[in-house]
MDTraj code that builds the backbone (N, CA, C; nanometers):
import mdtraj as md
import numpy as np

residues = "MET ALA VAL MET ALA LYS ALA PRO GLY PHE ALA PRO VAL LYS SER ARG LEU GLN PRO PRO LEU THR ALA ASP GLU ALA ARG ALA LEU ALA THR ALA PHE LEU LEU ASP ARG LEU ASP ALA VAL ALA ALA LEU ALA ASP ALA ALA ALA VAL LEU ALA PHE ALA PRO ALA GLU ALA ALA ALA VAL LEU ARG THR LEU ILE PRO PRO GLY VAL ARG LEU LEU ALA GLN ARG GLY ASP ASP LEU GLY ALA ARG LEU THR HIS VAL PHE ASP ASP LEU LEU ALA GLN HIS ALA ALA VAL LEU VAL LEU ASP ALA ASP SER PRO THR LEU PRO MET THR TRP VAL ALA LYS GLY VAL ALA MET LEU ALA ALA GLU GLN ALA ASP VAL VAL LEU GLY PRO SER ASP ASP GLY GLY TYR TRP SER ILE GLY LEU ARG THR ARG CYS PRO ALA LEU PHE ALA ASP VAL PRO TRP SER THR GLU ARG VAL LEU GLU THR THR LEU ALA ARG ALA GLN THR LEU ARG LEU ARG VAL ALA LEU LEU PRO ARG TRP PHE ASP VAL ASP THR GLU ALA ASP LEU ARG ARG LEU CYS ASP ASP VAL ALA VAL SER GLY GLY PRO TRP ARG THR ALA ALA LEU VAL PRO ALA LEU ALA ALA ARG LEU ALA ALA GLY ALA PRO ARG".split()
xyz = np.array([
    [2.9918, 3.6948, 9.7163],
    [3.0528, 3.6335, 9.6001],
    [3.1943, 3.5899, 9.6361],
    [3.2259, 3.4662, 9.6059],
    [3.3562, 3.4121, 9.6449],
    [3.4345, 3.3677, 9.5221],
    [3.5609, 3.4034, 9.5181],
    [3.6544, 3.3525, 9.4177],
    [3.7347, 3.2411, 9.4830],
    [3.7347, 3.1223, 9.4215],
    [3.8135, 3.0102, 9.4734],
    [3.9413, 2.9973, 9.3931],
    [4.0545, 2.9921, 9.4625],
    [4.1824, 2.9870, 9.3915],
    [4.2917, 2.9326, 9.4815],
    [4.3931, 2.8743, 9.4171],
    [4.5176, 2.8410, 9.4855],
    [4.6071, 2.9647, 9.4849],
    [4.6768, 2.9863, 9.5939],
    [4.7640, 3.1029, 9.6044],
    [4.8923, 3.0795, 9.5248],
    [4.9179, 3.1585, 9.4197],
    [5.0424, 3.1431, 9.3442],
    [5.1636, 3.1624, 9.4346],
    [5.2610, 3.0755, 9.4183],
    [5.3800, 3.0817, 9.5020],
    [5.3734, 2.9921, 9.6231],
    [5.2533, 2.9444, 9.6563],
    [5.2357, 2.8549, 9.7705],
    [5.1867, 2.7171, 9.7276],
    [5.1351, 2.7082, 9.6060],
    [5.0853, 2.5813, 9.5530],
    [5.1139, 2.5800, 9.4035],
    [5.1349, 2.4627, 9.3445],
    [5.1570, 2.4564, 9.1999],
    [5.0375, 2.5147, 9.1247],
    [5.0652, 2.5960, 9.0237],
    [4.9586, 2.6576, 8.9449],
    [4.9888, 2.6394, 8.7969],
    [4.8818, 2.6227, 8.7192],
    [4.8909, 2.6158, 8.5732],
    [4.9932, 2.5128, 8.5263],
    [4.9897, 2.3944, 8.5859],
    [5.0876, 2.2911, 8.5506],
    [5.0717, 2.2444, 8.4066],
    [4.9500, 2.2492, 8.3532],
    [4.9291, 2.2052, 8.2144],
    [4.9777, 2.3079, 8.1131],
    [5.0201, 2.4242, 8.1606],
    [5.0797, 2.5249, 8.0724],
    [5.2321, 2.5260, 8.0808],
    [5.2888, 2.4251, 8.1458],
    [5.4350, 2.4147, 8.1609],
    [5.4849, 2.2845, 8.0982],
    [5.5400, 2.2844, 7.9771],
    [5.5498, 2.3955, 7.8835],
    [5.4137, 2.4240, 7.8164],
    [5.4041, 2.5325, 7.7399],
    [5.5095, 2.6190, 7.6865],
    [5.5653, 2.7221, 7.7853],
    [5.4979, 2.7461, 7.8975],
    [5.5461, 2.8470, 7.9916],
    [5.6446, 2.7872, 8.0904],
    [5.7301, 2.8713, 8.1446],
    [5.8134, 2.8313, 8.2578],
    [5.7295, 2.8385, 8.3856],
    [5.7821, 2.7839, 8.4937],
    [5.7105, 2.7902, 8.6213],
    [5.6891, 2.9351, 8.6649],
    [5.7900, 3.0200, 8.6441],
    [5.7765, 3.1612, 8.6819],
    [5.6699, 3.2310, 8.5982],
    [5.6665, 3.2017, 8.4687],
    [5.5656, 3.2632, 8.3818],
    [5.4255, 3.2155, 8.4191],
    [5.4126, 3.0869, 8.4494],
    [5.2825, 3.0334, 8.4896],
    [5.2355, 3.0975, 8.6195],
    [5.3279, 3.1173, 8.7129],
    [5.2925, 3.1810, 8.8396],
    [5.2509, 3.3267, 8.8174],
    [5.3221, 3.3978, 8.7312],
    [5.2864, 3.5370, 8.7021],
    [5.1492, 3.5451, 8.6362],
    [5.1209, 3.4506, 8.5473],
    [4.9912, 3.4494, 8.4799],
    [4.8792, 3.4207, 8.5798],
    [4.8989, 3.3212, 8.6651],
    [4.7971, 3.2877, 8.7649],
    [4.7733, 3.4043, 8.8606],
    [4.8794, 3.4751, 8.8959],
    [4.8654, 3.5912, 8.9843],
    [4.7849, 3.7014, 8.9167],
    [4.8135, 3.7259, 8.7890],
    [4.7381, 3.8270, 8.7142],
    [4.5910, 3.7890, 8.7051],
    [4.5644, 3.6621, 8.6729],
    [4.4253, 3.6158, 8.6663],
    [4.3532, 3.6421, 8.7983],
    [4.4172, 3.6041, 8.9081],
    [4.3530, 3.6145, 9.0390],
    [4.3252, 3.7597, 9.0769],
    [4.4248, 3.8457, 9.0632],
    [4.4067, 3.9849, 9.1049],
    [4.3100, 4.0587, 9.0129],
    [4.3133, 4.0274, 8.8835],
    [4.2157, 4.0876, 8.7923],
    [4.0741, 4.0442, 8.8284],
    [4.0570, 3.9169, 8.8609],
    [3.9241, 3.8687, 8.8979],
    [3.8760, 3.9338, 9.0274],
    [3.9639, 3.9467, 9.1251],
    [3.9240, 4.0094, 9.2515],
    [3.8876, 4.1563, 9.2323],
    [3.9616, 4.2272, 9.1485],
    [3.9256, 4.3660, 9.1184],
    [3.7850, 4.3736, 9.0597],
    [3.7559, 4.2826, 8.9659],
    [3.6256, 4.2840, 8.8994],
    [3.5135, 4.2508, 8.9967],
    [3.5367, 4.1535, 9.0827],
    [3.4353, 4.1145, 9.1808],
    [3.4139, 4.2260, 9.2826],
    [3.5216, 4.2862, 9.3284],
    [3.5105, 4.3934, 9.4274],
    [3.4359, 4.5142, 9.3721],
    [3.4368, 4.5300, 9.2394],
    [3.3697, 4.6442, 9.1772],
    [3.2191, 4.6252, 9.1653],
    [3.1702, 4.5029, 9.1839],
    [3.0264, 4.4786, 9.1773],
    [2.9619, 4.5270, 9.3072],
    [2.8674, 4.6164, 9.2940],
    [2.8134, 4.6845, 9.4119],
    [2.7196, 4.5976, 9.4946],
    [2.6616, 4.4948, 9.4343],
    [2.5535, 4.4215, 9.5007],
    [2.5987, 4.2958, 9.5730],
    [2.7272, 4.2758, 9.5911],
    [2.7731, 4.1523, 9.6549],
    [2.9001, 4.1777, 9.7354],
    [2.9094, 4.1128, 9.8510],
    [3.0333, 4.1137, 9.9285],
    [3.1348, 4.0233, 9.8604],
    [3.2620, 4.0605, 9.8634],
    [3.3671, 3.9870, 9.7929],
    [3.4519, 3.9067, 9.8903],
    [3.4745, 3.7792, 9.8557],
    [3.5519, 3.6871, 9.9391],
    [3.6514, 3.6140, 9.8503],
    [3.7725, 3.5933, 9.8991],
    [3.8687, 3.5046, 9.8344],
    [3.8803, 3.3784, 9.9183],
    [3.8322, 3.2665, 9.8632],
    [3.8468, 3.1360, 9.9279],
    [3.9753, 3.0748, 9.8744],
    [4.0777, 3.0675, 9.9569],
    [4.2123, 3.0391, 9.9087],
    [4.2709, 2.9144, 9.9736],
    [4.3718, 2.8620, 9.9106],
    [4.4527, 2.7523, 9.9645],
    [4.5954, 2.7723, 9.9140],
    [4.6936, 2.7344, 9.9979],
    [4.6847, 2.6807, 10.1334],
    [4.6678, 2.7921, 10.2366],
    [4.6354, 2.7511, 10.3602],
    [4.6052, 2.8485, 10.4650],
    [4.7239, 2.9388, 10.4969],
    [4.8462, 2.8868, 10.4815],
    [4.9642, 2.9662, 10.5175],
    [4.9899, 3.0827, 10.4219],
    [4.9119, 3.0935, 10.3146],
    [4.9282, 3.2054, 10.2217],
    [4.8561, 3.3310, 10.2676],
    [4.7837, 3.3249, 10.3786],
    [4.6971, 3.4358, 10.4188],
    [4.7720, 3.5680, 10.4317],
    [4.8856, 3.5679, 10.4992],
    [4.9565, 3.6935, 10.5250],
    [5.0012, 3.7600, 10.3953],
    [5.0514, 3.6816, 10.3011],
    [5.0952, 3.7380, 10.1731],
    [4.9758, 3.7866, 10.0926],
    [4.8685, 3.7092, 10.0895],
    [4.7510, 3.7490, 10.0126],
    [4.6924, 3.8801, 10.0634],
    [4.6971, 3.9026, 10.1930],
    [4.6428, 4.0275, 10.2477],
    [4.7148, 4.1499, 10.1920],
    [4.8404, 4.1342, 10.1541],
    [4.9156, 4.2471, 10.0984],
    [4.8844, 4.2696, 9.9510],
    [4.8160, 4.1754, 9.8864],
    [4.7930, 4.1819, 9.7426],
    [4.6498, 4.2147, 9.7042],
    [4.5538, 4.1671, 9.7825],
    [4.4144, 4.1733, 9.7403],
    [4.3569, 4.3132, 9.7588],
    [4.2514, 4.3464, 9.6826],
    [4.1894, 4.4788, 9.6954],
    [4.1301, 4.5008, 9.8348],
    [4.1231, 4.6250, 9.8792],
    [4.0595, 4.6547, 10.0082],
    [3.9149, 4.6053, 10.0095],
    [3.8734, 4.5531, 10.1220],
    [3.7354, 4.5086, 10.1352],
    [3.7112, 4.3643, 10.0995],
    [3.8096, 4.2979, 10.0374],
    [3.7945, 4.1560, 10.0056],
    [3.8298, 4.0743, 10.1294],
    [3.7393, 3.9870, 10.1697],
    [3.7605, 3.9034, 10.2878],
    [3.8339, 3.7760, 10.2481],
    [3.9213, 3.7277, 10.3337],
    [3.9916, 3.6015, 10.3117],
    [3.9222, 3.4883, 10.3860],
    [3.9090, 3.3741, 10.3179],
    [3.8501, 3.2543, 10.3772],
    [3.9342, 3.1349, 10.3343],
    [3.9989, 3.0693, 10.4283],
    [4.0823, 2.9532, 10.3949],
    [3.9940, 2.8352, 10.3550],
    [4.0308, 2.7697, 10.2455],
    [3.9592, 2.6498, 10.2031],
    [3.9876, 2.5348, 10.2995],
    [3.8883, 2.4443, 10.3111],
    [3.9034, 2.3242, 10.3920],
    [3.8495, 2.2064, 10.3124],
    [3.9155, 2.0903, 10.3269],
    [3.8665, 1.9709, 10.2599],
    [3.9715, 1.9060, 10.1732],
    [3.9522, 1.7760, 10.1484],
    [4.0517, 1.6970, 10.0760],
    [4.0343, 1.7004, 9.9250],
    [3.9155, 1.7327, 9.8762],
    [3.8950, 1.7422, 9.7318],
    [3.8075, 1.8632, 9.7028],
    [3.7856, 1.8899, 9.5741],
    [3.7119, 2.0107, 9.5376],
    [3.5701, 2.0077, 9.5916],
    [3.5074, 1.8901, 9.5912],
    [3.3722, 1.8804, 9.6438],
    [3.3645, 1.9193, 9.7900],
    [3.4578, 1.8696, 9.8693],
    [3.4600, 1.9042, 10.0120],
    [3.4898, 2.0520, 10.0317],
    [3.5807, 2.1063, 9.9506],
    [3.6151, 2.2480, 9.9659],
    [3.4965, 2.3378, 9.9297],
    [3.4255, 2.3024, 9.8219],
    [3.3066, 2.3792, 9.7858],
    [3.2001, 2.3703, 9.8944],
    [3.1806, 2.2508, 9.9472],
    [3.0826, 2.2329, 10.0544],
    [3.1131, 2.3245, 10.1716],
    [3.2389, 2.3298, 10.2129],
    [3.2761, 2.4129, 10.3276],
    [3.2630, 2.5619, 10.2966],
    [3.2983, 2.6023, 10.1748],
    [3.2835, 2.7436, 10.1389],
    [3.1371, 2.7852, 10.1476],
    [3.0491, 2.7034, 10.0902],
    [2.9069, 2.7375, 10.0971],
    [2.8550, 2.7315, 10.2405],
    [2.8980, 2.6325, 10.3169],
    [2.8562, 2.6253, 10.4578],
    [2.8938, 2.7535, 10.5322],
    [3.0180, 2.7950, 10.5165],
    [3.0671, 2.9125, 10.5885],
    [2.9940, 3.0400, 10.5465],
    [2.9765, 3.0578, 10.4156],
    [2.9230, 3.1849, 10.3666],
    [2.7712, 3.1920, 10.3728],
    [2.7028, 3.0788, 10.3536],
    [2.5567, 3.0821, 10.3634],
    [2.5098, 3.0996, 10.5076],
    [2.5984, 3.0785, 10.6029],
    [2.5640, 3.1091, 10.7420],
    [2.5549, 3.2597, 10.7657],
    [2.6091, 3.3385, 10.6713],
    [2.6127, 3.4837, 10.6871],
    [2.5394, 3.5589, 10.5770],
    [2.5120, 3.4912, 10.4644],
    [2.4524, 3.5579, 10.3487],
    [2.3351, 3.4758, 10.2955],
    [2.2393, 3.5441, 10.2320],
    [2.1198, 3.4767, 10.1805],
    [2.1492, 3.3920, 10.0579],
    [2.2522, 3.4257, 9.9848],
    [2.2904, 3.3501, 9.8653],
    [2.4390, 3.3712, 9.8411],
    [2.5011, 3.2738, 9.7752],
    [2.6453, 3.2798, 9.7486],
    [2.6711, 3.2329, 9.6064],
    [2.7516, 3.3088, 9.5332],
    [2.7983, 3.2699, 9.4008],
    [2.9489, 3.2513, 9.4088],
    [2.9970, 3.1344, 9.3677],
    [3.1400, 3.1029, 9.3696],
    [3.1925, 3.1045, 9.2265],
    [3.3055, 3.1705, 9.2063],
    [3.3696, 3.1812, 9.0749],
    [3.5083, 3.1203, 9.0796],
    [3.5558, 3.0742, 8.9624],
    [3.6965, 3.0381, 8.9537],
    [3.7770, 3.1623, 8.9156],
    [3.9073, 3.1470, 8.9074],
    [3.9938, 3.2586, 8.8688],
    [4.0665, 3.2286, 8.7383],
    [4.0129, 3.1359, 8.6599],
    [4.0827, 3.0869, 8.5407],
    [4.0221, 3.1361, 8.4102],
    [3.9294, 3.2302, 8.4178],
    [3.8619, 3.2785, 8.2967],
    [3.8655, 3.4313, 8.2953],
    [3.9826, 3.4897, 8.2706],
    [4.0007, 3.6337, 8.2932],
    [3.9189, 3.7240, 8.2025],
    [3.8795, 3.6772, 8.0839],
    [3.8014, 3.7618, 7.9934],
    [3.6515, 3.7368, 8.0059],
    [3.6113, 3.6639, 8.1067],
    [3.4694, 3.6387, 8.1311],
    [3.3937, 3.7711, 8.1464],
    [3.2832, 3.7896, 8.0729],
    [3.2045, 3.9128, 8.0907],
    [3.1429, 3.9196, 8.2305],
    [3.1747, 4.0217, 8.3040],
    [3.1246, 4.0321, 8.4407],
    [2.9752, 4.0628, 8.4451],
    [2.9174, 4.1036, 8.3327],
    [2.7721, 4.1195, 8.3290],
    [2.7026, 3.9858, 8.3521],
    [2.7659, 3.8767, 8.3108],
    [2.7079, 3.7447, 8.3360],
    [2.7117, 3.7127, 8.4851],
    [2.8195, 3.7511, 8.5495],
    [2.8309, 3.7292, 8.6939],
    [2.7228, 3.8087, 8.7669],
    [2.7064, 3.9340, 8.7286],
    [2.6030, 4.0170, 8.7906],
    [2.4647, 3.9565, 8.7689],
    [2.4426, 3.8977, 8.6519],
    [2.3137, 3.8324, 8.6253],
    [2.2925, 3.7151, 8.7195],
    [2.3970, 3.6358, 8.7413],
    [2.3859, 3.5233, 8.8335],
    [2.3532, 3.5683, 8.9745],
    [2.4184, 3.6745, 9.0200],
    [2.3907, 3.7293, 9.1528],
    [2.2455, 3.7746, 9.1618],
    [2.1983, 3.8422, 9.0572],
    [2.0611, 3.8930, 9.0576],
    [1.9594, 3.7796, 9.0582],
    [1.9868, 3.6730, 8.9844],
    [1.8944, 3.5593, 8.9800],
    [1.8830, 3.4932, 9.1168],
    [1.9941, 3.4797, 9.1855],
    [1.9899, 3.4223, 9.3196],
    [1.9159, 3.5149, 9.4157],
    [1.9434, 3.6436, 9.4072],
    [1.8789, 3.7392, 9.4972],
    [1.7282, 3.7422, 9.4768],
    [1.6844, 3.7237, 9.3516],
    [1.5415, 3.7253, 9.3199],
    [1.4758, 3.5890, 9.3390],
    [1.5529, 3.4907, 9.3859],
    [1.5029, 3.3547, 9.4097],
    [1.4449, 3.2927, 9.2828],
    [1.5081, 3.3217, 9.1678],
    [1.4641, 3.2656, 9.0408],
    [1.5172, 3.1249, 9.0179],
    [1.6134, 3.0824, 9.0987],
    [1.6715, 2.9486, 9.0856],
    [1.7302, 2.9077, 9.2196],
    [1.7392, 2.7758, 9.2397],
    [1.8078, 2.7234, 9.3578],
    [1.9574, 2.7104, 9.3329],
    [1.9912, 2.6821, 9.2061],
    [2.1305, 2.6646, 9.1646],
    [2.1535, 2.7463, 9.0387],
    [2.2595, 2.8232, 9.0351],
    [2.3009, 2.8946, 8.9146],
    [2.4363, 2.8395, 8.8729],
    [2.4475, 2.7984, 8.7469],
    [2.5712, 2.7397, 8.6954],
    [2.6182, 2.8151, 8.5721],
    [2.7488, 2.8393, 8.5655],
    [2.8113, 2.8942, 8.4463],
    [2.8970, 2.7869, 8.3818],
    [2.8502, 2.7225, 8.2754],
    [2.9249, 2.6120, 8.2147],
    [3.0558, 2.6585, 8.1512],
    [3.1554, 2.5727, 8.1552],
    [3.2817, 2.5993, 8.0858],
    [3.2993, 2.4996, 7.9722],
    [3.3815, 2.5367, 7.8752],
    [3.3979, 2.4556, 7.7551],
    [3.4591, 2.3191, 7.7821],
    [3.5257, 2.3023, 7.8953],
    [3.5919, 2.1752, 7.9244],
    [3.5015, 2.0750, 7.9958],
    [3.3726, 2.1079, 8.0090],
    [3.2792, 2.0163, 8.0736],
    [3.2583, 2.0418, 8.2209],
    [3.3240, 2.1435, 8.2740],
    [3.3039, 2.1820, 8.4130],
    [3.2183, 2.3066, 8.4218],
    [3.2443, 2.3894, 8.5217],
    [3.1727, 2.5164, 8.5306],
    [3.2647, 2.6230, 8.5883],
    [3.2433, 2.7456, 8.5380],
    [3.3231, 2.8584, 8.5867],
    [3.2589, 2.9236, 8.7085],
    [3.1342, 2.8883, 8.7348],
    [3.0653, 2.9452, 8.8496],
    [2.9554, 2.8522, 8.8961],
    [2.9291, 2.8539, 9.0264],
    [2.8123, 2.7876, 9.0831],
    [2.7601, 2.8736, 9.1970],
    [2.6291, 2.8913, 9.1992],
    [2.5663, 2.9704, 9.3038],
    [2.4539, 2.8936, 9.3700],
    [2.4376, 2.9137, 9.5002],
    [2.3341, 2.8462, 9.5784],
    [2.2677, 2.9449, 9.6736],
    [2.1434, 2.9128, 9.7085],
    [2.0719, 2.9894, 9.8100],
    [2.0639, 2.9143, 9.9418],
    [2.0821, 2.7833, 9.9382],
    [2.0809, 2.7025, 10.0602],
    [2.1933, 2.5995, 10.0530],
    [2.2355, 2.5503, 10.1677],
    [2.3383, 2.4463, 10.1728],
    [2.2902, 2.3221, 10.0992],
    [2.3812, 2.2570, 10.0276],
    [2.3444, 2.1359, 9.9540],
    [2.4678, 2.0472, 9.9355],
    [2.5178, 1.9855, 10.0430],
    [2.6378, 1.9018, 10.0327],
    [2.6250, 1.7894, 9.9307],
    [2.5039, 1.7358, 9.9121],
    [2.4851, 1.6245, 9.8184],
    [2.5179, 1.6640, 9.6751],
    [2.5110, 1.7923, 9.6448],
    [2.5399, 1.8383, 9.5090],
    [2.6865, 1.8194, 9.4727],
    [2.7725, 1.8118, 9.5740],
    [2.9168, 1.8047, 9.5503],
    [2.9776, 1.6683, 9.5835],
    [2.8942, 1.5738, 9.6239],
    [2.9452, 1.4418, 9.6623],
    [2.9611, 1.3518, 9.5405],
    [3.0742, 1.2803, 9.5345],
    [3.0979, 1.1794, 9.4302],
    [3.0892, 1.2368, 9.2890],
    [3.1374, 1.3569, 9.2704],
    [3.1465, 1.4180, 9.1377],
    [3.2845, 1.3853, 9.0794],
    [3.2927, 1.3459, 8.9521],
    [3.4234, 1.3156, 8.8919],
    [3.4999, 1.4435, 8.8576],
    [3.5548, 1.5067, 8.9598],
    [3.6229, 1.6346, 8.9412],
    [3.7374, 1.6226, 8.8413],
    [3.7661, 1.7327, 8.7729],
    [3.8744, 1.7410, 8.6734],
    [3.8498, 1.6496, 8.5545],
    [3.7232, 1.6241, 8.5233],
    [3.6872, 1.5502, 8.4025],
    [3.5840, 1.6314, 8.3254],
    [3.5539, 1.5849, 8.2033],
    [3.4543, 1.6526, 8.1208],
    [3.3114, 1.6228, 8.1655],
    [3.2951, 1.5454, 8.2730],
    [3.1625, 1.5053, 8.3187],
    [3.1153, 1.5833, 8.4417],
    [3.1898, 1.6843, 8.4817],
    [3.1535, 1.7578, 8.6036],
    [3.0175, 1.8259, 8.5892],
    [2.9981, 1.9001, 8.4815],
    [2.8722, 1.9729, 8.4647],
    [2.7550, 1.8773, 8.4509],
    [2.7676, 1.7763, 8.3647],
    [2.6548, 1.6853, 8.3436],
    [2.6198, 1.6098, 8.4711],
    [2.7212, 1.5735, 8.5489],
    [2.6949, 1.5059, 8.6762],
    [2.6233, 1.5994, 8.7732],
    [2.6666, 1.7246, 8.7769],
    [2.6044, 1.8225, 8.8663],
    [2.4597, 1.8492, 8.8263],
    [2.4338, 1.8607, 8.6966],
    [2.2971, 1.8832, 8.6500],
    [2.2074, 1.7646, 8.6832],
    [2.2589, 1.6438, 8.6640],
    [2.1803, 1.5246, 8.6973],
    [2.1521, 1.5184, 8.8468],
    [2.2517, 1.5528, 8.9270],
    [2.2333, 1.5522, 9.0719],
    [2.1289, 1.6565, 9.1136],
    [2.1351, 1.7733, 9.0526],
    [2.0378, 1.8778, 9.0850],
    [1.8960, 1.8335, 9.0504],
    [1.8825, 1.7629, 8.9390],
    [1.7500, 1.7120, 8.9012],
    [1.7004, 1.6102, 9.0033],
    [1.7887, 1.5208, 9.0453],
    [1.7520, 1.4215, 9.1469],
    [1.7083, 1.4891, 9.2764],
    [1.7752, 1.5973, 9.3108],
    [1.7445, 1.6709, 9.4338],
    [1.6290, 1.7695, 9.4164],
    [1.5735, 1.7749, 9.2952],
    [1.4597, 1.8620, 9.2635],
    [1.4923, 2.0094, 9.2867],
    [1.6097, 2.0463, 9.2416],
    [1.6532, 2.1852, 9.2513],
    [1.6281, 2.2569, 9.1192],
    [1.5839, 2.3793, 9.1262],
    [1.5660, 2.4603, 9.0058],
    [1.7027, 2.5146, 8.9624],
    [1.7381, 2.4898, 8.8368],
    [1.8704, 2.5270, 8.7859],
    [1.8567, 2.6352, 8.6797],
    [1.9416, 2.7355, 8.6873],
    [1.9539, 2.8369, 8.5830],
    [2.0962, 2.8323, 8.5291],
    [2.1089, 2.8353, 8.3968],
    [2.2400, 2.8299, 8.3327],
    [2.2779, 2.9666, 8.2778],
    [2.3967, 3.0108, 8.3106],
    [2.4559, 3.1299, 8.2517],
    [2.5257, 3.0905, 8.1218],
    [2.5710, 3.1858, 8.0404],
    [2.6387, 3.1508, 7.9155],
    [2.7680, 3.0717, 7.9384],
    [2.8049, 2.9968, 7.8370],
    [2.9264, 2.9145, 7.8408],
    [3.0493, 3.0013, 7.8146],
    [3.1596, 2.9701, 7.8855],
    [3.2855, 3.0415, 7.8637],
    [3.4010, 2.9429, 7.8771],
    [3.5232, 2.9907, 7.8697],
    [3.6380, 2.8999, 7.8732],
    [3.7339, 2.9360, 7.9859],
    [3.7906, 2.8328, 8.0474],
    [3.9006, 2.8479, 8.1422],
    [4.0326, 2.8411, 8.0661],
    [4.1357, 2.9004, 8.1199],
    [4.2684, 2.8951, 8.0577],
    [4.3514, 2.7928, 8.1341],
    [4.3501, 2.6698, 8.0838],
    [4.4212, 2.5596, 8.1483],
    [4.5240, 2.4933, 8.0578],
    [4.5063, 2.5040, 7.9260],
    [4.5917, 2.4348, 7.8301],
    [4.6524, 2.5351, 7.7322],
    [4.7456, 2.4872, 7.6503],
    [4.8059, 2.5756, 7.5506],
    [4.7014, 2.6280, 7.4532],
    [4.6067, 2.5428, 7.4134],
    [4.5006, 2.5883, 7.3231],
    [4.4179, 2.6996, 7.3875],
    [4.3896, 2.6854, 7.5160],
    [4.3167, 2.7903, 7.5878],
    [4.3979, 2.9194, 7.5918],
    [4.5282, 2.9071, 7.6132],
    [4.6137, 3.0254, 7.6207],
    [4.6179, 3.0975, 7.4863],
    [4.6222, 3.0214, 7.3783],
    [4.6179, 3.0825, 7.2451],
    [4.4861, 3.1582, 7.2254],
    [4.3777, 3.0975, 7.2694],
    [4.2476, 3.1641, 7.2575],
    [4.2455, 3.2925, 7.3387],
    [4.3009, 3.2883, 7.4586],
    [4.3074, 3.4088, 7.5410],
    [4.3860, 3.5186, 7.4706],
    [4.5014, 3.4838, 7.4167],
    [4.5836, 3.5836, 7.3472],
    [4.5078, 3.6446, 7.2303],
    [4.4371, 3.5611, 7.1545],
    [4.3579, 3.6116, 7.0420],
    [4.2465, 3.7037, 7.0910],
    [4.1774, 3.6633, 7.1971],
    [4.0675, 3.7442, 7.2509],
    [4.1168, 3.8807, 7.2972],
    [4.2266, 3.8804, 7.3720],
    [4.2781, 4.0067, 7.4256],
    [4.3275, 4.0966, 7.3130],
    [4.3884, 4.0375, 7.2097],
    [4.4363, 4.1170, 7.0970],
    [4.3215, 4.1878, 7.0253],
    [4.2057, 4.1230, 7.0209],
    [4.0904, 4.1792, 6.9498],
    [4.0065, 4.2699, 7.0398],
    [3.9785, 4.2226, 7.1602],
    [3.8793, 4.2895, 7.2450],
    [3.9353, 4.3496, 7.3732],
    [4.0642, 4.3301, 7.3998],
    [4.1214, 4.3767, 7.5249],
    [4.0884, 4.2826, 7.6390],
    [4.1285, 4.3207, 7.7583],
    [4.1047, 4.2363, 7.8745],
    [4.1453, 4.3090, 8.0001],
    [4.1300, 4.2466, 8.1164],
    [4.1713, 4.3104, 8.2416],
    [4.3203, 4.3422, 8.2377],
    [4.3590, 4.4498, 8.3055],
    [4.4876, 4.5125, 8.2740],
    [4.6086, 4.4258, 8.3047],
    [4.6083, 4.3523, 8.4144],
    [4.7260, 4.2707, 8.4464],
    [4.7437, 4.1590, 8.3440],
    [4.6340, 4.0935, 8.3128],
    [4.6399, 3.9864, 8.2131],
    [4.6797, 4.0419, 8.0774],
    [4.6176, 4.1528, 8.0384],
    [4.6471, 4.2120, 7.9078],
    [4.7935, 4.2526, 7.8964],
    [4.8543, 4.2953, 8.0061],
    [4.9948, 4.3359, 8.0032],
    [5.0878, 4.2190, 7.9755],
    [5.0463, 4.0977, 8.0124],
    [5.1297, 3.9796, 7.9908],
    [5.1118, 3.9186, 7.8526],
    [5.0005, 3.9490, 7.7874],
    [4.9653, 3.8782, 7.6643],
    [5.0655, 3.8973, 7.5507],
    [5.1188, 4.0165, 7.5229],
    [5.2126, 4.0279, 7.4105],
    [5.3316, 3.9331, 7.4214],
    [5.3917, 3.9226, 7.5391],
    [5.5057, 3.8321, 7.5561],
    [5.4625, 3.6863, 7.5440],
    [5.3451, 3.6542, 7.5968],
    [5.2956, 3.5170, 7.5859],
    [5.2656, 3.4816, 7.4411],
    [5.2047, 3.5740, 7.3689],
    [5.1736, 3.5491, 7.2283],
    [5.3011, 3.5291, 7.1472],
    [5.4043, 3.6078, 7.1774],
    [5.5314, 3.5926, 7.1068],
    [5.5940, 3.4569, 7.1360],
    [5.5859, 3.4128, 7.2610],
    [5.6405, 3.2817, 7.2965],
    [5.5657, 3.1709, 7.2223],
    [5.4337, 3.1802, 7.2169],
    [5.3550, 3.0789, 7.1475],
    [5.3844, 3.0794, 6.9977],
    [5.4000, 3.1989, 6.9408],
    [5.4280, 3.2088, 6.7975],
    [5.5632, 3.1484, 6.7624],
    [5.6564, 3.1534, 6.8559],
    [5.7902, 3.0985, 6.8310],
    [5.7968, 2.9486, 6.8539],
    [5.6912, 2.8928, 6.9124],
    [5.6905, 2.7504, 6.9440],
    [5.6207, 2.6687, 6.8384],
    [5.5542, 2.5634, 6.8851],
    [5.4882, 2.4706, 6.7931],
    [5.3714, 2.5391, 6.7240],
    [5.3396, 2.4981, 6.6004],
    [5.2243, 2.5550, 6.5302],
    [5.0947, 2.5146, 6.5979],
    [4.9883, 2.5859, 6.5658],
    [4.8578, 2.5572, 6.6249],
    [4.8106, 2.4185, 6.5851],
])
top = md.Topology()
chain = top.add_chain()
for i, resn in enumerate(residues, 1):
    res = top.add_residue(resn, chain, resSeq=i)
    for name in ("N", "CA", "C"):
        top.add_atom(name, md.element.get_by_symbol(name[0]), res)
traj = md.Trajectory(xyz[None], top)
């Protein structure tokens, strides 16, 4: 199982949250998201944990932060499609199936992730997708290499998921969909996160930041 993320402090993170957040606050939030996600992934007993990160020069710092047992894999490629292709190429050479997650959905139920891993292991699907509310996906899993699945996709648009599903159909791949969830990319997403954590709790690093973030949002523009 691989988490794909930009290393906070080495690459711009959460730019659409600036404002209402400062650059330092956005970096702290992205760091909390990443480390909380890695803790959750490392706790799943049935999958090896990998952090696919960028840029490559962040490796030494990341090694001091990530949980024991998490492997580092530098991303390669000029766009998200190329980077995903290389991650799957590298990991499917060593594992029977690979599930890739983002680090932008900190309250995502990890039972859904475990379900995706189990579906791939049981060969119930060729592709497992976790749709996100913005038209993309929070997860994609494969059992075999499939570079065509990532070619010419309109990344960072609301058409990512629909394009991927259409491509999978063209390639005659069996697709399984996990439940829909949300990434935290915009102020509206951040408000939703604060509300969710206030009601249901969340991973500890993220939850520790939420009271101050909620206060900042409450002092700013109305919903």
